All heavy atoms as TSV, in Angstrom:
chain	resi	resn	atom	element	x	y	z
A	1	MET	N	N	79.097	98.037	136.584
A	1	MET	CA	C	77.764	97.464	136.282
A	1	MET	C	C	76.955	97.579	137.624
A	1	MET	O	O	77.369	96.972	138.568
A	1	MET	CB	C	77.874	95.986	135.816
A	1	MET	CG	C	76.568	95.452	135.371
A	1	MET	SD	S	76.609	93.753	134.883
A	1	MET	CE	C	77.606	93.807	133.394
A	2	ASN	N	N	75.929	98.262	137.580
A	2	ASN	CA	C	75.092	98.366	138.737
A	2	ASN	C	C	74.302	97.099	139.002
A	2	ASN	O	O	73.755	96.506	138.021
A	2	ASN	CB	C	74.084	99.476	138.600
A	2	ASN	CG	C	73.285	99.855	139.864
A	2	ASN	OD1	O	73.678	99.408	140.930
A	2	ASN	ND2	N	72.208	100.497	139.739
A	3	ASN	N	N	74.244	96.524	140.288
A	3	ASN	CA	C	73.602	95.256	140.576
A	3	ASN	C	C	72.218	95.435	141.148
A	3	ASN	O	O	72.072	95.700	142.353
A	3	ASN	CB	C	74.564	94.453	141.448
A	3	ASN	CG	C	74.031	93.074	141.690
A	3	ASN	OD1	O	72.885	92.707	141.302
A	3	ASN	ND2	N	74.842	92.260	142.304
A	4	PRO	N	N	71.231	95.282	140.364
A	4	PRO	CA	C	69.841	95.476	140.849
A	4	PRO	C	C	69.319	94.228	141.760
A	4	PRO	O	O	68.323	94.393	142.350
A	4	PRO	CB	C	68.997	95.511	139.637
A	4	PRO	CG	C	69.675	94.777	138.592
A	4	PRO	CD	C	71.210	95.024	138.958
A	5	LEU	N	N	70.159	93.228	141.825
A	5	LEU	CA	C	69.756	91.970	142.532
A	5	LEU	C	C	70.438	91.862	143.894
A	5	LEU	O	O	70.194	90.882	144.642
A	5	LEU	CB	C	70.014	90.771	141.714
A	5	LEU	CG	C	69.394	90.792	140.264
A	5	LEU	CD1	C	69.812	89.599	139.429
A	5	LEU	CD2	C	67.914	90.870	140.391
A	6	LYS	N	N	71.305	92.746	144.223
A	6	LYS	CA	C	72.064	92.678	145.486
A	6	LYS	C	C	71.118	92.459	146.658
A	6	LYS	O	O	70.143	93.281	146.862
A	6	LYS	CB	C	73.002	93.875	145.599
A	6	LYS	CG	C	73.887	93.719	146.885
A	6	LYS	CD	C	74.824	94.888	146.849
A	6	LYS	CE	C	75.763	94.757	148.128
A	6	LYS	NZ	N	76.990	94.034	147.774
A	7	GLY	N	N	71.360	91.370	147.431
A	7	GLY	CA	C	70.605	91.140	148.704
A	7	GLY	C	C	69.337	90.396	148.428
A	7	GLY	O	O	68.559	90.160	149.357
A	8	ARG	N	N	69.070	90.008	147.251
A	8	ARG	CA	C	67.847	89.255	146.874
A	8	ARG	C	C	68.150	87.784	146.617
A	8	ARG	O	O	69.242	87.475	146.112
A	8	ARG	CB	C	67.135	89.884	145.709
A	8	ARG	CG	C	66.633	91.366	145.947
A	8	ARG	CD	C	65.997	91.937	144.801
A	8	ARG	NE	N	64.843	91.181	144.220
A	8	ARG	CZ	C	64.216	91.458	143.076
A	8	ARG	NH1	N	64.678	92.371	142.358
A	8	ARG	NH2	N	63.187	90.745	142.706
A	9	ASP	N	N	67.285	86.983	146.941
A	9	ASP	CA	C	67.395	85.509	146.555
A	9	ASP	C	C	66.623	85.151	145.280
A	9	ASP	O	O	65.674	85.692	145.004
A	9	ASP	CB	C	66.724	84.671	147.787
A	9	ASP	CG	C	67.468	84.847	149.061
A	9	ASP	OD1	O	68.747	84.969	149.042
A	9	ASP	OD2	O	66.805	84.807	150.106
A	10	PHE	N	N	67.335	84.298	144.520
A	10	PHE	CA	C	66.736	83.857	143.268
A	10	PHE	C	C	66.067	82.475	143.438
A	10	PHE	O	O	66.696	81.412	143.464
A	10	PHE	CB	C	67.865	83.682	142.241
A	10	PHE	CG	C	67.332	83.655	140.816
A	10	PHE	CD1	C	67.334	84.775	139.984
A	10	PHE	CD2	C	66.738	82.477	140.342
A	10	PHE	CE1	C	66.880	84.622	138.665
A	10	PHE	CE2	C	66.272	82.420	139.058
A	10	PHE	CZ	C	66.297	83.465	138.209
A	11	ILE	N	N	64.777	82.606	143.693
A	11	ILE	CA	C	63.903	81.425	143.877
A	11	ILE	C	C	63.191	81.035	142.701
A	11	ILE	O	O	63.163	79.887	142.247
A	11	ILE	CB	C	63.042	81.583	145.122
A	11	ILE	CG1	C	63.682	82.085	146.334
A	11	ILE	CG2	C	62.151	80.316	145.373
A	11	ILE	CD1	C	64.721	81.034	146.950
A	12	THR	N	N	62.454	81.987	142.048
A	12	THR	CA	C	61.715	81.721	140.872
A	12	THR	C	C	61.808	82.888	139.933
A	12	THR	O	O	61.936	84.000	140.438
A	12	THR	CB	C	60.198	81.387	141.197
A	12	THR	OG1	O	59.502	81.143	140.060
A	12	THR	CG2	C	59.625	82.444	142.030
A	13	THR	N	N	61.762	82.596	138.655
A	13	THR	CA	C	61.782	83.736	137.755
A	13	THR	C	C	60.645	84.698	137.721
A	13	THR	O	O	60.748	85.903	137.340
A	13	THR	CB	C	61.975	83.233	136.214
A	13	THR	OG1	O	60.822	82.397	136.038
A	13	THR	CG2	C	63.205	82.447	136.071
A	14	THR	N	N	59.559	84.276	138.258
A	14	THR	CA	C	58.395	85.134	138.365
A	14	THR	C	C	58.558	86.306	139.370
A	14	THR	O	O	57.723	87.240	139.371
A	14	THR	CB	C	57.116	84.358	138.703
A	14	THR	OG1	O	57.281	83.626	139.908
A	14	THR	CG2	C	56.763	83.409	137.634
A	15	ASP	N	N	59.586	86.199	140.187
A	15	ASP	CA	C	59.771	87.243	141.213
A	15	ASP	C	C	60.618	88.428	140.565
A	15	ASP	O	O	60.859	89.411	141.319
A	15	ASP	CB	C	60.610	86.727	142.448
A	15	ASP	CG	C	59.786	85.695	143.197
A	15	ASP	OD1	O	58.624	85.748	143.157
A	15	ASP	OD2	O	60.385	84.979	143.962
A	16	PHE	N	N	61.027	88.359	139.329
A	16	PHE	CA	C	61.896	89.259	138.761
A	16	PHE	C	C	61.391	89.879	137.465
A	16	PHE	O	O	60.561	89.266	136.769
A	16	PHE	CB	C	63.274	88.695	138.444
A	16	PHE	CG	C	63.992	88.217	139.693
A	16	PHE	CD1	C	63.863	86.954	140.081
A	16	PHE	CD2	C	64.753	89.047	140.373
A	16	PHE	CE1	C	64.486	86.444	141.207
A	16	PHE	CE2	C	65.381	88.642	141.564
A	16	PHE	CZ	C	65.262	87.361	141.941
A	17	THR	N	N	61.755	91.135	137.158
A	17	THR	CA	C	61.283	91.786	135.902
A	17	THR	C	C	62.191	91.258	134.778
A	17	THR	O	O	63.187	90.609	135.021
A	17	THR	CB	C	61.453	93.265	136.045
A	17	THR	OG1	O	62.832	93.597	136.101
A	17	THR	CG2	C	60.728	93.900	137.168
A	18	LYS	N	N	61.728	91.479	133.564
A	18	LYS	CA	C	62.422	91.122	132.436
A	18	LYS	C	C	63.895	91.751	132.409
A	18	LYS	O	O	64.815	91.086	132.147
A	18	LYS	CB	C	61.744	91.523	131.140
A	18	LYS	CG	C	62.503	91.096	129.886
A	18	LYS	CD	C	61.855	91.646	128.561
A	18	LYS	CE	C	62.512	91.256	127.390
A	18	LYS	NZ	N	63.958	91.320	127.302
A	19	GLY	N	N	63.927	92.999	132.813
A	19	GLY	CA	C	65.246	93.659	132.854
A	19	GLY	C	C	66.156	93.021	133.901
A	19	GLY	O	O	67.352	92.866	133.642
A	20	GLU	N	N	65.683	92.576	135.046
A	20	GLU	CA	C	66.534	91.912	136.032
A	20	GLU	C	C	66.982	90.540	135.560
A	20	GLU	O	O	68.149	90.104	135.809
A	20	GLU	CB	C	65.718	91.731	137.385
A	20	GLU	CG	C	65.478	93.044	138.071
A	20	GLU	CD	C	64.459	92.956	139.180
A	20	GLU	OE1	O	63.659	92.027	139.153
A	20	GLU	OE2	O	64.571	93.826	140.035
A	21	LEU	N	N	66.136	89.823	134.848
A	21	LEU	CA	C	66.447	88.558	134.255
A	21	LEU	C	C	67.550	88.766	133.092
A	21	LEU	O	O	68.514	87.937	133.020
A	21	LEU	CB	C	65.275	87.737	133.712
A	21	LEU	CG	C	64.271	87.292	134.786
A	21	LEU	CD1	C	63.034	86.722	134.136
A	21	LEU	CD2	C	64.979	86.293	135.754
A	22	ASP	N	N	67.373	89.766	132.397
A	22	ASP	CA	C	68.375	90.136	131.382
A	22	ASP	C	C	69.757	90.330	132.041
A	22	ASP	O	O	70.812	89.979	131.503
A	22	ASP	CB	C	67.957	91.370	130.503
A	22	ASP	CG	C	66.906	91.038	129.517
A	22	ASP	OD1	O	66.726	89.842	129.246
A	22	ASP	OD2	O	66.221	92.023	129.117
A	23	PHE	N	N	69.734	91.073	133.165
A	23	PHE	CA	C	70.911	91.331	133.895
A	23	PHE	C	C	71.659	90.098	134.391
A	23	PHE	O	O	72.832	89.900	134.181
A	23	PHE	CB	C	70.643	92.204	135.144
A	23	PHE	CG	C	71.760	92.458	136.009
A	23	PHE	CD1	C	72.771	93.408	135.702
A	23	PHE	CD2	C	72.068	91.686	137.096
A	23	PHE	CE1	C	73.825	93.623	136.485
A	23	PHE	CE2	C	73.124	91.852	138.003
A	23	PHE	CZ	C	74.080	92.877	137.649
A	24	VAL	N	N	70.832	89.088	134.854
A	24	VAL	CA	C	71.384	87.746	135.189
A	24	VAL	C	C	72.048	87.074	134.079
A	24	VAL	O	O	73.138	86.594	134.228
A	24	VAL	CB	C	70.241	86.934	135.884
A	24	VAL	CG1	C	70.676	85.451	136.118
A	24	VAL	CG2	C	69.775	87.507	137.205
A	25	LEU	N	N	71.356	87.042	132.898
A	25	LEU	CA	C	71.932	86.304	131.800
A	25	LEU	C	C	73.237	87.100	131.241
A	25	LEU	O	O	74.229	86.407	130.925
A	25	LEU	CB	C	70.971	86.240	130.682
A	25	LEU	CG	C	69.723	85.375	130.963
A	25	LEU	CD1	C	68.624	85.383	129.940
A	25	LEU	CD2	C	70.149	83.930	131.259
A	26	LYS	N	N	73.265	88.354	131.293
A	26	LYS	CA	C	74.468	89.111	130.886
A	26	LYS	C	C	75.630	88.849	131.813
A	26	LYS	O	O	76.737	88.707	131.472
A	26	LYS	CB	C	74.168	90.615	130.727
A	26	LYS	CG	C	73.277	90.909	129.576
A	26	LYS	CD	C	73.061	92.461	129.464
A	26	LYS	CE	C	72.067	92.736	128.366
A	26	LYS	NZ	N	71.698	94.126	128.395
A	27	LEU	N	N	75.302	88.859	133.134
A	27	LEU	CA	C	76.306	88.565	134.174
A	27	LEU	C	C	76.869	87.116	133.945
A	27	LEU	O	O	78.084	86.872	133.968
A	27	LEU	CB	C	75.737	88.756	135.585
A	27	LEU	CG	C	76.781	88.408	136.655
A	27	LEU	CD1	C	77.950	89.419	136.632
A	27	LEU	CD2	C	75.967	88.595	138.001
A	28	ALA	N	N	75.963	86.186	133.682
A	28	ALA	CA	C	76.407	84.753	133.466
A	28	ALA	C	C	77.373	84.727	132.309
A	28	ALA	O	O	78.349	84.027	132.275
A	28	ALA	CB	C	75.217	83.808	133.325
A	29	ALA	N	N	76.965	85.372	131.232
A	29	ALA	CA	C	77.822	85.404	129.942
A	29	ALA	C	C	79.198	86.057	130.316
A	29	ALA	O	O	80.250	85.517	129.895
A	29	ALA	CB	C	77.103	86.158	128.850
A	30	LYS	N	N	79.186	87.081	131.097
A	30	LYS	CA	C	80.417	87.784	131.415
A	30	LYS	C	C	81.340	86.796	132.254
A	30	LYS	O	O	82.571	86.721	132.012
A	30	LYS	CB	C	80.180	89.040	132.253
A	30	LYS	CG	C	81.351	89.852	132.617
A	30	LYS	CD	C	80.994	91.055	133.345
A	30	LYS	CE	C	82.278	91.909	133.637
A	30	LYS	NZ	N	81.922	93.087	134.360
A	31	LEU	N	N	80.754	86.108	133.169
A	31	LEU	CA	C	81.546	85.170	133.977
A	31	LEU	C	C	82.087	84.069	133.216
A	31	LEU	O	O	83.164	83.582	133.371
A	31	LEU	CB	C	80.627	84.570	135.128
A	31	LEU	CG	C	80.300	85.599	136.225
A	31	LEU	CD1	C	79.228	84.941	137.181
A	31	LEU	CD2	C	81.424	86.077	136.987
A	32	LYS	N	N	81.275	83.508	132.156
A	32	LYS	CA	C	81.675	82.497	131.294
A	32	LYS	C	C	82.849	82.945	130.414
A	32	LYS	O	O	83.861	82.210	130.197
A	32	LYS	CB	C	80.545	82.013	130.416
A	32	LYS	CG	C	80.886	80.908	129.502
A	32	LYS	CD	C	79.660	80.305	128.817
A	32	LYS	CE	C	80.145	79.168	128.011
A	32	LYS	NZ	N	78.962	78.596	127.222
A	33	GLU	N	N	82.801	84.215	129.970
A	33	GLU	CA	C	83.969	84.823	129.160
A	33	GLU	C	C	85.312	84.901	130.006
A	33	GLU	O	O	86.325	84.848	129.450
A	33	GLU	CB	C	83.605	86.208	128.698
A	33	GLU	CG	C	82.612	86.215	127.577
A	33	GLU	CD	C	82.192	87.680	127.212
A	33	GLU	OE1	O	82.805	88.647	127.707
A	33	GLU	OE2	O	81.250	87.769	126.412
A	34	MET	N	N	85.103	85.015	131.326
A	34	MET	CA	C	86.322	85.128	132.202
A	34	MET	C	C	87.137	83.836	132.114
A	34	MET	O	O	88.321	83.888	132.432
A	34	MET	CB	C	85.879	85.516	133.634
A	34	MET	CG	C	85.354	86.866	133.731
A	34	MET	SD	S	84.706	87.206	135.357
A	34	MET	CE	C	86.213	87.456	136.310
A	35	GLY	N	N	86.549	82.770	131.660
A	35	GLY	CA	C	87.311	81.591	131.345
A	35	GLY	C	C	87.511	80.566	132.398
A	35	GLY	O	O	86.566	80.081	132.967
A	36	ASN	N	N	88.744	80.192	132.651
A	36	ASN	CA	C	89.221	79.055	133.318
A	36	ASN	C	C	88.352	78.605	134.508
A	36	ASN	O	O	88.230	79.184	135.534
A	36	ASN	CB	C	90.648	79.397	133.967
A	36	ASN	CG	C	91.424	78.265	134.437
A	36	ASN	OD1	O	90.746	77.173	134.476
A	36	ASN	ND2	N	92.616	78.365	134.669
A	37	PRO	N	N	87.661	77.467	134.337
A	37	PRO	CA	C	86.789	76.981	135.371
A	37	PRO	C	C	87.439	76.543	136.696
A	37	PRO	O	O	86.901	76.475	137.707
A	37	PRO	CB	C	86.090	75.867	134.669
A	37	PRO	CG	C	86.937	75.414	133.552
A	37	PRO	CD	C	87.652	76.539	133.167
A	38	SER	N	N	88.720	76.234	136.617
A	38	SER	CA	C	89.525	75.908	137.783
A	38	SER	C	C	89.871	77.045	138.644
A	38	SER	O	O	90.302	76.890	139.791
A	38	SER	CB	C	90.734	75.133	137.419
A	38	SER	OG	O	91.696	75.833	136.709
A	39	ARG	N	N	89.829	78.218	138.014
A	39	ARG	CA	C	90.166	79.493	138.756
A	39	ARG	C	C	89.006	79.921	139.559
A	39	ARG	O	O	87.833	79.977	139.156
A	39	ARG	CB	C	90.592	80.567	137.737
A	39	ARG	CG	C	91.116	81.818	138.367
A	39	ARG	CD	C	91.334	82.867	137.320
A	39	ARG	NE	N	90.030	83.494	137.013
A	39	ARG	CZ	C	89.788	84.238	136.017
A	39	ARG	NH1	N	90.674	84.470	135.141
A	39	ARG	NH2	N	88.613	84.831	135.937
A	40	SER	N	N	89.257	80.361	140.827
A	40	SER	CA	C	88.248	80.851	141.661
A	40	SER	C	C	87.923	82.324	141.311
A	40	SER	O	O	88.758	83.127	141.022
A	40	SER	CB	C	88.671	80.863	143.099
A	40	SER	OG	O	87.675	81.367	143.945
A	41	LEU	N	N	86.550	82.668	141.248
A	41	LEU	CA	C	86.199	84.004	141.001
A	41	LEU	C	C	85.862	84.754	142.192
A	41	LEU	O	O	85.066	84.280	143.023
A	41	LEU	CB	C	84.933	83.990	140.045
A	41	LEU	CG	C	85.151	83.286	138.709
A	41	LEU	CD1	C	83.774	83.263	137.913
A	41	LEU	CD2	C	86.085	84.141	137.858
A	42	ASP	N	N	86.521	85.837	142.443
A	42	ASP	CA	C	86.217	86.639	143.665
A	42	ASP	C	C	84.778	87.033	143.924
A	42	ASP	O	O	84.284	87.104	144.948
A	42	ASP	CB	C	87.060	87.845	143.700
A	42	ASP	CG	C	88.557	87.565	143.887
A	42	ASP	OD1	O	88.911	86.500	144.411
A	42	ASP	OD2	O	89.385	88.427	143.552
A	43	ILE	N	N	84.108	87.333	142.782
A	43	ILE	CA	C	82.664	87.709	142.794
A	43	ILE	C	C	81.819	86.618	143.482
A	43	ILE	O	O	80.720	86.831	144.006
A	43	ILE	CB	C	82.157	88.091	141.483
A	43	ILE	CG1	C	80.834	88.899	141.587
A	43	ILE	CG2	C	82.006	86.926	140.517
A	43	ILE	CD1	C	80.395	89.459	140.354
A	44	LEU	N	N	82.238	85.343	143.380
A	44	LEU	CA	C	81.422	84.238	143.882
A	44	LEU	C	C	81.938	83.623	145.392
A	44	LEU	O	O	81.238	82.841	145.869
A	44	LEU	CB	C	81.469	83.002	142.927
A	44	LEU	CG	C	80.954	83.363	141.503
A	44	LEU	CD1	C	81.082	82.185	140.595
A	44	LEU	CD2	C	79.477	83.790	141.656
A	45	LYS	N	N	82.979	84.244	145.795
A	45	LYS	CA	C	83.459	83.743	147.168
A	45	LYS	C	C	82.410	84.048	148.159
A	45	LYS	O	O	81.865	85.095	148.290
A	45	LYS	CB	C	84.817	84.466	147.478
A	45	LYS	CG	C	85.949	83.844	146.754
A	45	LYS	CD	C	87.240	84.447	147.188
A	45	LYS	CE	C	88.372	83.780	146.391
A	45	LYS	NZ	N	89.760	84.285	146.751
A	46	GLY	N	N	82.248	83.055	149.030
A	46	GLY	CA	C	81.216	83.154	150.171
A	46	GLY	C	C	79.822	82.923	149.752
A	46	GLY	O	O	78.931	83.145	150.500
A	47	LYS	N	N	79.647	82.632	148.535
A	47	LYS	CA	C	78.160	82.358	148.015
A	47	LYS	C	C	77.915	80.851	147.989
A	47	LYS	O	O	78.774	80.031	147.899
A	47	LYS	CB	C	78.076	82.901	146.550
A	47	LYS	CG	C	78.432	84.523	146.500
A	47	LYS	CD	C	77.435	85.274	147.263
A	47	LYS	CE	C	77.939	86.738	147.106
A	47	LYS	NZ	N	77.404	87.638	148.035
A	48	THR	N	N	76.667	80.576	148.069
A	48	THR	CA	C	76.204	79.211	148.059
A	48	THR	C	C	75.184	79.059	146.945
A	48	THR	O	O	74.354	79.890	146.694
A	48	THR	CB	C	75.509	78.771	149.342
A	48	THR	OG1	O	76.460	78.995	150.429
A	48	THR	CG2	C	75.006	77.348	149.344
A	49	PHE	N	N	75.272	77.937	146.176
A	49	PHE	CA	C	74.344	77.736	145.143
A	49	PHE	C	C	73.663	76.408	145.294
A	49	PHE	O	O	74.369	75.375	145.586
A	49	PHE	CB	C	75.072	77.697	143.757
A	49	PHE	CG	C	74.161	77.599	142.566
A	49	PHE	CD1	C	73.508	78.774	142.128
A	49	PHE	CD2	C	74.005	76.473	141.875
A	49	PHE	CE1	C	72.633	78.622	141.088
A	49	PHE	CE2	C	73.159	76.367	140.778
A	49	PHE	CZ	C	72.509	77.489	140.430
A	50	LEU	N	N	72.433	76.250	145.194
A	50	LEU	CA	C	71.739	74.965	145.396
A	50	LEU	C	C	70.779	74.661	144.156
A	50	LEU	O	O	70.114	75.493	143.698
A	50	LEU	CB	C	70.831	75.093	146.610
A	50	LEU	CG	C	69.737	74.017	146.852
A	50	LEU	CD1	C	70.491	72.694	147.270
A	50	LEU	CD2	C	68.739	74.430	147.801
A	51	LEU	N	N	70.950	73.440	143.708
A	51	LEU	CA	C	69.989	72.848	142.673
A	51	LEU	C	C	69.042	71.844	143.418
A	51	LEU	O	O	69.554	70.959	144.057
A	51	LEU	CB	C	70.747	72.204	141.494
A	51	LEU	CG	C	71.617	73.179	140.771
A	51	LEU	CD1	C	72.476	72.313	139.755
A	51	LEU	CD2	C	70.799	74.197	139.963
A	52	LEU	N	N	67.814	71.954	143.331
A	52	LEU	CA	C	66.800	71.122	143.891
A	52	LEU	C	C	66.023	70.469	142.732
A	52	LEU	O	O	65.268	71.183	142.036
A	52	LEU	CB	C	66.021	71.824	144.923
A	52	LEU	CG	C	65.015	71.010	145.693
A	52	LEU	CD1	C	65.688	69.941	146.513
A	52	LEU	CD2	C	64.209	71.950	146.527
A	53	PHE	N	N	66.010	69.136	142.668
A	53	PHE	CA	C	65.318	68.482	141.575
A	53	PHE	C	C	64.098	67.692	142.280
A	53	PHE	O	O	64.423	66.930	143.277
A	53	PHE	CB	C	66.172	67.533	140.850
A	53	PHE	CG	C	67.317	68.204	140.152
A	53	PHE	CD1	C	68.577	68.334	140.738
A	53	PHE	CD2	C	67.165	68.850	138.887
A	53	PHE	CE1	C	69.631	68.943	140.119
A	53	PHE	CE2	C	68.218	69.389	138.275
A	53	PHE	CZ	C	69.481	69.503	138.911
A	54	PHE	N	N	62.945	67.879	141.692
A	54	PHE	CA	C	61.749	67.237	142.385
A	54	PHE	C	C	61.393	65.901	141.680
A	54	PHE	O	O	60.725	65.051	142.319
A	54	PHE	CB	C	60.564	68.238	142.227
A	54	PHE	CG	C	60.662	69.374	143.105
A	54	PHE	CD1	C	61.060	70.586	142.672
A	54	PHE	CD2	C	60.396	69.236	144.536
A	54	PHE	CE1	C	61.247	71.650	143.448
A	54	PHE	CE2	C	60.493	70.372	145.304
A	54	PHE	CZ	C	60.943	71.579	144.787
A	55	HIS	N	N	61.878	65.753	140.467
A	55	HIS	CA	C	61.578	64.455	139.763
A	55	HIS	C	C	62.895	63.623	139.572
A	55	HIS	O	O	63.886	64.321	139.149
A	55	HIS	CB	C	60.908	64.776	138.424
A	55	HIS	CG	C	59.687	65.500	138.620
A	55	HIS	ND1	N	58.497	64.972	139.140
A	55	HIS	CD2	C	59.382	66.889	138.381
A	55	HIS	CE1	C	57.537	65.908	139.095
A	55	HIS	NE2	N	58.081	67.089	138.739
A	56	PRO	N	N	62.774	62.330	139.665
A	56	PRO	CA	C	64.096	61.549	139.512
A	56	PRO	C	C	64.574	61.649	137.998
A	56	PRO	O	O	63.671	61.693	137.129
A	56	PRO	CB	C	63.621	60.175	139.869
A	56	PRO	CG	C	62.157	60.146	139.862
A	56	PRO	CD	C	61.703	61.464	140.072
A	57	SER	N	N	65.804	61.680	137.852
A	57	SER	CA	C	66.274	61.714	136.481
A	57	SER	C	C	67.709	61.131	136.444
A	57	SER	O	O	68.612	61.432	137.275
A	57	SER	CB	C	66.419	63.223	136.053
A	57	SER	OG	O	67.220	63.351	134.900
A	58	THR	N	N	67.981	60.262	135.554
A	58	THR	CA	C	69.233	59.543	135.413
A	58	THR	C	C	70.335	60.599	135.076
A	58	THR	O	O	71.447	60.563	135.642
A	58	THR	CB	C	69.206	58.485	134.320
A	58	THR	OG1	O	68.178	57.548	134.686
A	58	THR	CG2	C	70.554	57.743	134.234
A	59	ARG	N	N	69.903	61.549	134.223
A	59	ARG	CA	C	70.937	62.566	133.794
A	59	ARG	C	C	71.416	63.292	134.956
A	59	ARG	O	O	72.610	63.614	135.160
A	59	ARG	CB	C	70.318	63.438	132.716
A	59	ARG	CG	C	71.325	64.397	132.118
A	59	ARG	CD	C	70.670	65.253	131.096
A	59	ARG	NE	N	69.653	66.090	131.654
A	59	ARG	CZ	C	68.485	66.264	131.020
A	59	ARG	NH1	N	68.188	65.798	129.899
A	59	ARG	NH2	N	67.506	66.951	131.567
A	60	THR	N	N	70.481	63.912	135.771
A	60	THR	CA	C	70.869	64.721	136.959
A	60	THR	C	C	71.617	63.870	138.014
A	60	THR	O	O	72.510	64.342	138.628
A	60	THR	CB	C	69.755	65.519	137.538
A	60	THR	OG1	O	68.706	64.647	137.871
A	60	THR	CG2	C	69.251	66.516	136.603
A	61	ARG	N	N	71.207	62.730	138.220
A	61	ARG	CA	C	71.799	61.860	139.205
A	61	ARG	C	C	73.193	61.475	138.806
A	61	ARG	O	O	74.107	61.495	139.620
A	61	ARG	CB	C	70.945	60.552	139.330
A	61	ARG	CG	C	71.375	59.672	140.510
A	61	ARG	CD	C	70.619	58.441	140.620
A	61	ARG	NE	N	69.742	58.171	139.472
A	61	ARG	CZ	C	68.479	57.833	139.506
A	61	ARG	NH1	N	67.866	57.615	140.553
A	61	ARG	NH2	N	67.814	57.669	138.425
A	62	MET	N	N	73.464	61.219	137.506
A	62	MET	CA	C	74.873	60.965	137.080
A	62	MET	C	C	75.713	62.120	137.125
A	62	MET	O	O	76.953	62.008	137.193
A	62	MET	CB	C	74.754	60.343	135.722
A	62	MET	CG	C	73.977	58.972	135.631
A	62	MET	SD	S	74.534	57.830	136.795
A	62	MET	CE	C	76.053	57.294	135.990
A	63	SER	N	N	75.190	63.312	136.981
A	63	SER	CA	C	76.020	64.459	137.015
A	63	SER	C	C	76.618	64.795	138.326
A	63	SER	O	O	77.590	65.527	138.447
A	63	SER	CB	C	75.227	65.768	136.427
A	63	SER	OG	O	74.217	66.136	137.347
A	64	PHE	N	N	76.004	64.330	139.427
A	64	PHE	CA	C	76.473	64.539	140.758
A	64	PHE	C	C	77.616	63.575	141.021
A	64	PHE	O	O	78.463	63.617	141.784
A	64	PHE	CB	C	75.451	64.432	141.767
A	64	PHE	CG	C	74.475	65.606	141.686
A	64	PHE	CD1	C	73.291	65.437	141.213
A	64	PHE	CD2	C	74.882	66.810	142.240
A	64	PHE	CE1	C	72.329	66.513	141.223
A	64	PHE	CE2	C	73.999	67.953	142.180
A	64	PHE	CZ	C	72.817	67.712	141.644
């Protein structure tokens, strides 16, 4: 699978084309199909993911 997003940061969906967003969703589905959440995925090693919430929310606060 060719990766059109290599080297790019995902800040907002408006920075990407429909095709690129489709690629992200297909990749997410593929990773989910790989299964076991306790298993480390080599494709994600050395990567950092950040969620930033601007509005207070009991649901997001409790998930941390």
